[in-house]
C-alpha positions in Angstrom: -43.1 47.8 -7.2 -43.1 50.7 -9.3 -42.3 50.9 -12.8 -40.9 53.5 -15.6 -41.6 53.4 -19.1 -38.6 52.3 -21.3 -39.4 52.2 -25.3 -42.9 51.9 -24.6 -43.0 49.3 -22.1 -43.2 49.4 -18.7 -40.1 47.8 -16.5 -40.8 47.2 -12.9 -37.8 48.5 -10.6 -37.5 45.8 -7.9 -37.2 47.5 -4.3 -37.8 51.2 -5.3 -37.5 52.2 -1.4 -34.7 51.7 0.7 -34.3 51.6 4.5 -30.6 52.1 5.9 -29.5 50.4 9.4 -27.1 52.2 11.1 -25.6 50.1 14.0 -28.7 50.8 16.2 -31.8 51.5 14.2 -33.5 51.7 10.9 -34.2 55.2 9.2 -37.3 54.1 7.1 -38.7 51.1 9.0 -37.8 47.8 9.4 -37.5 46.2 6.2 -39.9 44.0 4.2 -40.1 41.8 1.1 -41.1 45.2 -0.6 -38.5 47.4 1.3 -34.6 47.2 0.5 -32.1 47.2 3.2 -28.5 49.0 3.3 -26.5 47.9 6.4 -24.2 50.8 7.3 -23.7 49.1 10.7 -23.1 45.7 12.0 -26.2 43.6 12.3 -26.6 40.1 14.2 -29.5 38.3 13.6 -29.1 36.4 16.8 -29.3 39.9 18.4 -31.1 42.0 16.1 -33.4 39.3 14.9 -34.0 37.5 11.6 -33.8 40.0 8.4 -36.2 40.0 5.6 -35.6 42.2 2.8 -36.3 43.2 -1.0 -32.7 43.2 -1.7 -29.7 44.0 0.6 -26.5 45.7 0.6 -23.6 45.4 3.0 -21.4 48.2 3.0 -17.7 48.2 3.3 -16.3 47.8 6.6 -19.9 46.4 8.0 -20.4 42.6 9.1 -23.9 41.0 9.0 -23.9 37.9 10.9 -26.5 35.1 10.4 -26.4 33.2 13.8 -27.7 29.9 14.3 -31.5 29.2 14.1 -31.8 32.5 12.5 -32.2 33.6 8.9 -31.7 35.8 6.2 -34.7 36.2 3.3 -34.1 38.4 0.3 -36.5 38.6 -2.3 -34.0 39.8 -5.1 -30.0 40.7 -5.0 -27.4 40.8 -2.7 -24.4 43.3 -2.6 -21.7 42.3 0.0 -18.7 45.3 0.1 -18.3 44.2 3.8 -18.6 41.1 5.5 -21.6 38.3 5.4 -21.0 35.1 7.8 -23.6 32.5 8.1 -23.4 30.2 11.3 -23.8 26.4 10.6 -27.4 26.4 11.8 -28.4 29.7 10.0 -29.6 29.9 6.7 -30.0 32.5 3.7 -32.6 32.2 1.1 -33.3 34.5 -2.1 -36.6 34.2 -3.6 -36.3 34.9 -7.4 -34.4 32.2 -9.2 -32.8 35.2 -11.5 -31.5 37.1 -8.3 -27.7 37.6 -8.3 -25.0 37.7 -5.5 -22.3 39.9 -5.7 -19.1 39.4 -3.8 -16.9 42.5 -3.2 -16.0 41.9 0.1 -16.1 38.5 1.9 -19.0 36.1 2.4 -18.6 32.5 4.4 -20.7 29.7 5.2 -19.7 27.9 8.2 -20.8 24.2 8.4 -20.0 21.8 11.6 -19.5 18.2 11.3 -21.6 15.8 13.1 -20.1 14.3 16.2 -17.0 12.3 14.7 -15.6 9.5 17.2 -12.4 8.5 14.7 -10.7 10.6 11.9 -11.7 8.1 9.3 -15.3 8.7 9.8 -17.0 10.5 6.5 -18.9 13.6 6.3 -21.0 14.1 3.1 -20.1 17.4 1.9 -22.0 20.1 -0.6 -20.5 23.2 -1.5 -23.2 26.4 -0.7 -21.1 28.5 -2.4 -19.9 29.1 -6.4 -16.0 28.6 -7.2 -14.8 26.9 -4.1 -11.9 24.4 -4.0 -11.7 21.3 -2.2 -8.1 22.3 -0.9 -10.1 25.4 0.8 -13.4 24.2 2.1 -12.2 20.7 2.8 -8.8 22.1 4.2 -9.2 20.0 7.7 -10.2 17.0 5.6 -7.7 14.3 5.6 -5.6 14.8 2.0 -5.9 11.1 0.6 -9.5 10.8 1.9 -11.5 13.3 -0.3 -13.6 11.8 -3.2 -16.5 12.4 -5.5 -18.8 9.5 -7.0 -18.7 8.7 -10.6 -22.3 6.9 -11.2 -21.4 6.4 -14.8 -18.8 3.9 -13.5 -21.2 2.1 -10.8 -22.0 -1.8 -11.6 -23.2 -4.1 -9.5 -23.6 -7.7 -11.2 -21.9 -9.6 -8.3 -22.6 -9.8 -4.6 -20.5 -11.2 -2.0 -21.1 -12.6 1.5 -18.9 -10.9 4.5 -16.5 -9.1 2.5 -14.9 -12.8 0.9 -14.3 -11.9 -2.4 -16.8 -14.5 -4.0 -18.1 -13.6 -7.4 -22.1 -14.7 -7.3 -24.3 -13.2 -9.5 -26.6 -10.8 -7.9 -26.3 -7.3 -6.0 -25.1 -5.7 -2.7 -24.8 -2.4 -3.7 -21.4 -2.3 -3.8 -19.5 -1.6 -7.5 -17.8 -4.6 -8.7 -14.4 -3.5 -9.3 -14.3 -0.4 -6.8 -13.9 2.5 -9.9 -17.3 4.6 -8.7 -15.1 6.7 -6.0 -12.6 9.2 -7.6 -10.0 11.0 -5.6 -10.4 14.9 -5.6 -7.3 17.1 -5.4 -6.7 20.6 -3.8 -7.6 22.3 -7.0 -11.0 20.7 -7.6 -13.6 23.2 -8.1 -16.8 22.0 -6.1 -19.6 21.7 -8.3 -23.1 23.1 -7.3 -25.3 20.5 -6.2 -22.7 17.6 -6.5 -21.8 15.6 -3.3 -18.1 15.1 -1.9 -17.1 12.4 0.8 -14.1 13.3 3.3 -12.8 12.0 6.6 -11.3 14.8 9.4 -7.6 15.0 9.2 -5.9 12.2 11.1 -3.6 14.5 12.6 -6.0 16.9 13.9 -7.4 14.0 16.3 -4.3 13.2 17.7 -3.2 15.3 21.3 -4.8 17.6 23.4 -7.8 18.8 23.3 -8.5 15.6 21.2 -8.9 13.4 24.5 -12.3 12.6 24.9 -14.4 12.1 21.3 -16.8 12.7 19.9 -15.8 16.0 18.4 -17.4 18.5 15.9 -15.4 20.7 13.5 -16.4 24.1 11.6 -15.8 24.2 8.2 -15.7 27.2 6.2 -17.5 28.0 2.6 -16.3 31.2 0.9 -17.7 32.7 -2.1 -20.8 34.1 -3.4 -24.0 31.7 -2.5 -25.5 29.6 -5.1 -29.1 30.5 -6.1 -31.3 30.3 -8.6 -32.1 27.0 -11.1 -29.1 24.2 -10.5 -29.2 21.4 -12.7 -26.9 18.4 -11.8 -26.0 15.6 -14.3 -26.6 12.3 -13.2 -26.0 8.8 -15.0 -27.2 5.5 -15.1 -24.9 2.6 -16.1 -27.2 0.0 -18.1 -24.5 -2.7 -18.3 -26.5 -4.0 -15.3 -30.1 -3.3 -15.1 -30.9 -5.2 -11.8 -28.6 -2.8 -9.6 -29.5 0.4 -8.1 -28.4 3.3 -10.1 -26.9 5.2 -7.2 -25.8 9.0 -8.0 -24.2 11.4 -5.4 -25.6 14.9 -5.2 -26.2 17.4 -2.4 -27.9 20.2 -1.2 -26.4 23.4 -3.2 -27.7 26.5 -1.2 -26.9 28.4 2.1 -30.4 27.1 3.4 -32.2 24.1 3.8 -34.3 22.5 1.1 -37.8 20.8 1.4 -37.7 17.4 0.8 -41.2 17.0 -0.5 -40.7 20.0 -3.0 -37.5 18.3 -4.0 -39.4 15.2 -4.7 -42.3 16.5 -6.2 -39.7 18.1 -8.9 -37.7 15.2 -9.6 -39.8 12.0 -8.9 -43.6 13.0 -9.4 -42.9 15.6 -12.1 -40.4 14.3 -14.6 -40.1 10.8 -13.1 -36.0 11.0 -13.4 -35.3 9.7 -9.6 -36.5 6.8 -8.3 -38.1 8.4 -5.1 -35.6 7.9 -2.0 -33.0 9.9 -0.4 -30.3 8.1 1.6 -28.4 10.3 4.1 -25.0 9.0 5.7 -25.6 8.6 9.5 -22.5 6.7 10.5 -22.1 4.7 14.1 -20.8 1.3 13.2 -17.0 0.9 13.3 -15.6 -0.5 9.8 -15.2 -4.0 9.9 -13.6 -6.8 7.6 -16.7 -8.5 7.2 -18.6 -5.9 5.6 -18.8 -6.1 2.1 -16.6 -3.7 -0.1 -13.6 -2.9 -1.9 -11.4 -2.4 1.0 -10.0 -4.8 3.8 -12.3 -2.5 6.3 -15.3 -1.4 5.2 -18.5 0.7 6.7 -22.0 -0.8 6.8 -24.3 0.8 4.5 -26.9 0.1 7.1 -26.0 3.2 8.5 -27.9 5.2 6.0 -30.8 7.3 7.3 -34.0 7.3 5.0 -36.5 9.2 3.6 -39.2 9.0 1.1 -42.8 9.6 0.2 -44.1 7.1 3.0 -41.6 8.5 6.0 -38.3 8.5 7.3 -35.9 6.0 9.1 -33.1 6.4 11.3 -29.4 5.5 10.2 -26.8 4.4 12.4 -26.9 7.3 14.8 -30.4 6.6 16.1 -31.8 10.0 14.9 -35.0 10.1 12.5 -34.1 12.9 10.0 -37.0 15.5 9.4 -37.9 16.1 5.8 -35.4 18.9 5.1 -31.7 18.7 3.8 -29.5 21.1 5.6 -27.1 23.2 3.7 -23.8 21.7 2.8 -25.3 17.9 3.0 -24.4 15.6 0.4 -26.6 12.5 -0.3 -27.4 9.6 -2.5 -30.2 9.3 -5.1 -31.1 6.7 -7.4 -31.7 7.3 -11.4 -34.6 5.6 -12.2 -34.8 2.5 -14.8 -38.0 4.0 -16.1 -36.3 6.7 -18.5 -35.3 5.8 -22.2 -31.9 7.9 -21.6 -29.1 7.0 -19.2 -28.4 10.6 -18.5 -30.5 13.4 -17.0 -30.4 16.4 -14.7 -31.7 16.8 -11.3 -33.5 20.4 -10.6 -32.6 22.6 -7.8 -34.4 25.7 -7.6 -35.2 28.5 -4.9 -39.0 27.3 -4.7 -37.4 24.3 -2.6 -35.7 26.6 0.2 -36.6 27.5 3.5 -35.7 29.7 6.0 -35.5 27.3 8.9 -34.7 23.3 9.7 -31.1 23.9 8.9 -29.6 21.7 11.5 -26.6 19.9 9.9 -28.0 16.8 11.1 -31.1 15.3 11.9 -34.0 16.1 14.5 -36.6 13.8 14.7 -40.4 15.0 14.5 -43.6 13.4 13.6 -46.3 16.3 12.7 -49.0 14.5 10.5 -51.5 11.5 11.8 -50.4 9.0 9.2 -50.5 5.5 10.9 -47.1 4.5 11.4 -44.7 2.2 13.0 -41.2 2.4 13.7 -39.5 -0.9 14.9 -35.6 -0.7 16.1 -33.5 -3.7 16.0 -30.5 -3.3 18.5 -28.2 -6.2 20.1 -25.9 -6.3 23.1 -23.0 -5.8 20.9 -23.9 -2.9 19.0 -26.5 -3.6 16.2 -28.8 -0.8 15.6 -31.3 -0.4 12.4 -34.7 0.7 12.1 -37.8 0.0 9.9 -40.6 1.9 9.0 -44.2 1.1 7.9 -46.5 3.8 6.8 -50.1 3.7 5.6 -50.0 6.9 3.4 -52.5 7.8 0.7 -51.0 6.6 -2.9 -49.5 3.4 -1.4 -50.4 0.0 -2.2 -49.6 -3.1 -0.4 -47.3 -4.3 -3.6 -44.0 -2.6 -4.6 -44.7 0.9 -5.6 -40.9 2.2 -6.5 -38.6 3.7 -4.4 -41.2 6.6 -3.3 -43.0 4.1 -1.2 -41.2 1.3 -0.7 -37.2 2.1 -0.3 -35.4 -0.9 0.0 -32.2 -1.0 2.7 -28.7 0.0 1.2 -26.5 -3.2 0.9 -28.6 -5.4 3.0 -26.6 -8.7 2.1 -23.4 -7.2 3.5 -24.7 -5.9 6.9 -24.1 -7.9 9.9 -27.5 -7.7 11.6 -30.8 -6.3 10.1 -34.2 -6.3 10.3 -36.8 -5.6 7.1 -40.0 -5.7 6.0 -41.0 -7.7 3.1 -43.4 -7.4 0.1 -45.0 -10.3 -1.4 -43.3 -11.0 -5.0 -40.2 -9.0 -4.4 -36.9 -10.0 -3.0 -35.8 -6.4 -1.7 -35.2 -5.6 2.1 -37.3 -2.6 3.0 -36.3 -0.1 5.3 -39.5 1.9 4.8 -42.7 0.4 3.4 -45.7 2.3 2.5 -48.9 0.4 2.6 -52.5 1.2 1.6 -54.3 2.9 4.5 -57.5 0.8 3.8 -55.4 -2.3 4.7 -54.8 -1.7 8.3 -57.3 -3.4 10.2 -57.9 -6.2 12.9 -56.5 -8.7 10.2 -53.5 -6.9 9.0 -50.2 -9.0 8.6 -47.0 -6.9 8.3 -44.1 -9.5 7.4 -40.9 -8.9 8.7 -37.2 -10.7 7.7 -34.1 -10.8 10.0 -30.3 -11.4 8.9 -27.5 -12.0 10.6 -23.8 -13.1 10.1 -23.1 -12.6 13.8 -21.5 -16.0 14.8 -20.9 -15.2 18.5 -23.1 -15.2 21.5 -25.8 -12.2 20.7 -29.0 -11.0 22.5 -30.9 -9.1 19.8 -33.9 -6.8 20.7 -36.7 -5.7 18.9 -38.5 -2.8 20.1 -41.4 -0.4 19.3 -39.4 3.1 18.5 -42.2 5.0 17.6 -46.0 4.8 16.8 -48.7 7.3 15.6 -52.3 7.3 14.3 -55.6 6.5 15.7 -55.9 2.8 14.7 -52.3 1.6 15.8 -52.8 4.0 19.4 -55.9 2.0 20.2 -54.7 -1.5 19.2 -51.8 -3.9 20.5 -49.0 -4.1 18.4 -48.2 -7.5 18.7 -44.9 -9.2 17.6 -45.3 -12.8 16.1 -42.3 -14.8 16.5 -43.1 -18.0 14.4 -40.0 -20.1 15.1 -41.0 -19.9 18.9 -44.7 -19.7 18.4 -45.2 -16.7 20.6 -46.6 -13.3 20.6 -45.6 -10.5 22.2 -47.2 -6.7 22.9 -44.2 -4.5 21.8 -46.3 -1.6 23.4 -45.8 -3.3 26.7 -42.1 -4.1 26.6 -39.2 -5.0 24.1 -38.7 -8.3 22.6 -35.4 -10.5 23.1 -34.3 -13.4 21.1 -31.1 -15.0 20.0 -30.5 -16.4 16.5 -27.9 -18.6 14.5 -26.6 -17.2 11.6 -28.5 -16.6 8.2 -31.5 -15.2 6.6 -35.0 -15.9 8.1 -37.8 -14.3 5.9 -40.7 -16.3 7.9 -39.8 -15.8 11.6 -41.6 -12.6 12.2 -44.8 -10.8 11.4 -46.8 -7.9 13.2 -50.4 -8.3 13.8 -53.0 -6.4 15.5 -55.5 -8.7 16.1 -56.1 -9.7 19.7 -58.9 -12.1 19.3 -56.5 -14.6 17.6 -55.1 -14.9 21.2 -57.3 -16.2 24.3 -57.5 -13.8 27.0 -54.9 -15.6 29.0 -52.5 -15.3 26.3 -53.1 -11.2 26.1 -52.7 -10.9 29.8 -49.8 -13.0 30.9 -46.3 -11.6 30.0 -42.9 -12.4 31.1 -43.2 -10.0 33.8 -45.2 -12.7 35.9 -42.8 -15.4 35.4 -40.1 -15.5 38.1 -36.7 -17.1 37.9 -34.7 -17.7 41.2 -31.1 -19.4 41.4 -31.2 -21.2 45.1 -27.5 -21.4 46.9 -28.3 -25.4 46.3 -27.5 -25.0 42.5 -31.0 -25.1 41.8 -33.0 -22.7 39.8 -37.1 -22.1 41.1 -39.2 -21.3 38.1 -42.8 -20.0 39.3 -45.8 -18.4 37.5 -48.0 -15.8 39.5 -51.7 -16.9 38.4 -53.7 -20.2 37.6 -51.7 -21.6 35.3 -49.4 -24.2 35.5 -45.9 -24.7 33.8 -45.6 -27.7 31.4 -42.1 -27.6 30.1 -39.1 -25.5 30.7 -36.3 -25.5 28.0 -32.9 -23.7 28.7 -31.1 -22.1 25.8 -27.7 -20.8 25.3 -27.1 -17.6 23.6 -27.1 -19.0 20.3 -30.6 -20.6 20.6 -29.4 -24.2 21.3 -31.4 -26.3 23.5 -29.1 -27.3 26.6 -31.6 -28.4 29.3 -35.4 -29.6 28.8 -37.7 -30.4 32.0 -41.3 -31.5 32.4 -43.6 -29.5 34.7 -46.7 -30.1 36.6 -47.4 -26.8 38.6 -47.0 -23.4 39.0 -43.6 -23.4 40.9 -40.9 -26.1 39.8 -37.7 -26.3 41.1 -34.8 -28.2 38.8 -31.0 -29.0 39.3 -28.9 -26.9 37.1 -25.7 -27.0 39.1 -23.7 -28.5 36.6 -24.7 -25.5 34.3 -21.9 -23.2 33.9 -22.1 -19.7 34.7 -23.3 -17.2 31.8 -26.6 -15.9 30.5 -29.3 -17.9 29.4 -32.7 -18.1 27.8 -35.4 -20.1 29.5 -38.6 -20.9 27.6 -41.3 -21.6 29.7 -44.1 -23.8 28.4 -47.9 -23.0 30.2 -50.9 -25.0 30.3 -52.7 -22.5 28.1 -50.2 -23.3 25.5 -48.3 -20.2 25.5 -44.8 -19.9 25.8 -42.9 -17.2 27.7 -39.2 -16.7 27.1 -37.0 -14.8 29.6 -33.3 -13.8 30.0 -31.6 -15.4 33.0 -27.7 -15.5 34.3 -26.5 -18.2 36.2 -24.6 -16.6 38.9 -23.6 -19.7 41.0 
């Protein structure tokens, strides 16, 4: 930059040199962060390419389009006398916190919802532009289902089970008297960095072309871009110290925000937040047995999580990347460690990035940290995920939300899997552990909870793993109830359960020496179960072992038949057993127990 002398001081003139676009070419070379740009003809970044410039003027009658997966980066000011349109996955970054945006023409940012299966599914919003109103930006939303969140009203001193309106001391992440969500009307101005929740309008889900959901809808925000340092007030209700201090905020910019830079500012630097980000990723239908203040409530287990140790998928099953897209609202928790119960979350331009602006998540693993992701699914729609990450800075004890993020509303979910930490009763979706702890003797304690009282087959599967140690070792799931080991790298693990909370049933271990050679090589694949026309069922094991006992269990885990055995092949009369799915627990001569699902057809 060049300078001029004013009253004896040298004042820098930003962008002293300009290049002009005429709709076909630049008259003074391609703009850069040191070369300003004037658009005197239409420009589409999807055709002409990303636009990087020192400052920008869009002349009257000219349209600048920032297409999906492209960006506009401006070091300083933006003046729009014409039209500037930003597509849902396009991004606009201004580098200077003091830069201005002047809207003499029209500026719009379009954001597309995640796929919606029903009108009552919520989207979490945040405005990327200034002075926008609820009635304009969320015009397609159901007018009676648009809300903001009052953190100062949130108090969670009592918990219930399965939405039964009981009042037992404890926490379930639900406000006790239901006054934490507040209706917002058409005239409400969307404040920068504040989160808003809304469903799509019911009327827009009826009739053609709405015939086969899911659908995605475009919402348009109009106004000058938010820019620079933005502070968002957050609150903590100290009437109850044991609950989580939820606050609903959002990305205030028309570009993605880097999660690590956001956490560095608001967790590591000032200690304001606990350290985890909760992103709504709804998949499960609302249920009358989910805790909440309505007759039907969504499960809080559908939140995706990000913290310093990694990320876990929400209800949609997609692991988020470490960027918050524009227009996205999310939950954070105010730390109990600070003396004041009020504070300000800080956003600034240094957190903004030019890419990674998809509305909802894409999964990617780019580091070499030792990590394991385990999914819990079922034959009736259960899905949730845990992450155990061996990351620098973490210990094997509770390190706060930055490394150890509890699952939201654990006690209200129908079924969940979680990891456990000694001397802590929280149910963790993400657990950070000391990298020095991962060795042959490592034990990861898992817990399982279910309130489902109908026949259900649950499945634990290894969704993803990384790191040299985990890659070179088996990942063994130990079922302490059945006294079995199962290598999740080889296949998924099916099981049944009665209702309740089981904190000592499952463990993950890596120590193959704890098992015999037979244990390690024998899987349920070598067990054959054949139903004969006579009503008999043949059980055979294809190796040198013999069958010592066979137990037949129904889908609730109850033993309905039990037989002794002495051979590698045994035939039992099961003609009186009704047609249904069952589990067979086959005890072998080496002490191993194989569990396999079978369906009786005759």
